[in-house]
matplotlib code that plots the C-alpha trace (Angstrom):
import matplotlib.pyplot as plt

x = [36.9, 38.2, 35.9, 37.3, 35.7, 37.3, 36.9, 38.4, 37.2, 35.8, 35.9, 39.2, 40.8, 43.8, 47.1, 45.4, 45.7, 43.6, 44.2, 42.2, 41.8, 40.9, 39.7, 39.6, 37.4, 36.9, 40.5, 43.8, 45.3, 48.6, 47.7, 47.2, 49.1, 47.0, 46.3, 44.3, 42.7, 40.7, 37.8, 36.9, 33.7, 33.5, 37.0, 38.1, 39.4, 43.1, 46.0, 47.3, 49.4, 50.3, 52.3, 53.5, 52.5, 55.1, 55.0, 58.5, 57.9, 55.5, 54.9, 53.0, 51.5, 53.5, 50.7, 50.7, 54.4, 56.0, 52.7, 50.7, 52.1, 50.5, 51.1, 49.6, 49.3, 48.8, 48.2, 45.2, 44.2, 44.2, 45.8, 46.2, 46.6, 48.1, 47.4, 49.3, 49.3, 45.9, 45.0, 41.5, 42.5, 42.9, 39.0, 37.7, 36.1, 39.1, 38.9, 41.1, 41.7, 43.4, 45.5, 47.6, 49.9, 52.8, 53.4, 50.3, 49.0, 46.1, 42.7, 42.1, 44.8, 42.8, 40.1, 38.7, 37.3, 35.9, 32.8, 34.9, 35.0, 34.7, 37.6, 36.7, 39.5, 38.2, 40.0]
y = [45.7, 45.5, 44.5, 42.9, 42.5, 40.5, 41.2, 40.0, 36.4, 35.0, 32.2, 31.8, 29.2, 27.0, 29.0, 32.4, 34.9, 36.7, 39.3, 39.2, 42.2, 42.4, 46.0, 46.6, 49.2, 50.2, 49.7, 50.0, 46.8, 48.1, 46.6, 43.1, 40.2, 39.4, 36.0, 34.2, 31.0, 29.0, 26.3, 23.9, 22.1, 19.1, 20.1, 21.9, 25.5, 25.5, 28.1, 29.7, 32.6, 35.1, 38.5, 40.4, 43.9, 45.6, 43.5, 42.4, 38.8, 36.4, 32.6, 30.2, 26.9, 24.4, 24.0, 27.7, 28.8, 30.2, 30.8, 33.1, 36.4, 37.9, 41.8, 44.6, 48.4, 49.8, 53.2, 51.7, 49.4, 46.7, 43.1, 41.3, 37.9, 37.8, 34.4, 33.1, 29.8, 28.8, 25.3, 23.4, 22.5, 26.2, 26.3, 27.4, 30.4, 32.5, 34.2, 37.0, 37.2, 39.3, 38.0, 39.4, 36.5, 36.5, 33.5, 31.5, 29.2, 27.9, 29.6, 29.7, 32.3, 34.6, 36.8, 38.7, 37.3, 38.4, 36.9, 35.1, 35.2, 32.5, 31.5, 28.9, 27.6, 25.8, 23.4]
z = [173.5, 169.9, 167.1, 164.0, 160.6, 157.8, 154.1, 150.9, 150.6, 147.5, 144.7, 143.0, 140.7, 141.7, 141.8, 142.1, 145.0, 147.5, 150.1, 153.3, 155.4, 159.1, 160.1, 163.9, 165.7, 169.4, 170.4, 168.4, 167.0, 168.2, 171.7, 170.2, 168.7, 165.5, 164.2, 161.3, 161.6, 159.2, 159.5, 156.7, 156.4, 158.8, 160.4, 163.4, 163.2, 162.6, 163.1, 159.8, 160.9, 163.7, 163.7, 166.8, 167.9, 165.8, 162.7, 163.2, 163.8, 162.1, 162.3, 159.9, 159.8, 157.8, 155.2, 154.2, 154.9, 151.8, 150.2, 152.7, 154.2, 157.3, 157.8, 159.8, 159.2, 162.7, 161.6, 159.7, 162.5, 159.8, 159.6, 156.5, 155.0, 151.5, 150.0, 146.9, 145.0, 146.4, 146.5, 146.9, 150.4, 151.4, 151.0, 154.4, 156.4, 157.5, 160.8, 162.1, 165.9, 168.5, 171.4, 174.3, 173.8, 171.4, 169.2, 170.1, 167.7, 170.0, 169.3, 173.2, 173.5, 171.2, 172.9, 170.0, 166.8, 163.5, 161.9, 159.2, 155.4, 153.0, 150.7, 148.1, 145.8, 142.8, 140.7]

ax = plt.figure().add_subplot(projection="3d")
ax.plot(x, y, z, "-o")
ax.set_aspect("equal")
plt.show()
C-alpha cells in the first residue's frame, strides 16, 4: 500500500506560480501512474494531469494545458505539479493519486489518494 502526502499549496496572486509535491511512502511510485486532481468548493473533483510510470508521457485537462506541468522523480518517490500563470478559477484543493491504469482521467481509476493541499489564487 502506498501512502501519498501533498505539499506546496498556499495563497498566491493571479499570474504567480506554485509547485506542488506528492511524496510517496510504503511502496515506490515506480509501480504507479500518477495523477493530479482538484476540487473547488461546491464542485465535483476534476482531473488535472497524469503521467506514466517512466515520465515519458503526460496528459492534461484543457483548462490547464500550457500552464501546468506534471513530472516525477522516481528516485525520490515524488511527483510534482508545476503551476504557472495561476488564475482565480484554479483555486481548489489539489490531490495527488496513484493508479495502475495509464492515461486515465477518471478518479475511479486511481486507488490511492493523498489528503490534499489547498491552493488559493487571489485577484
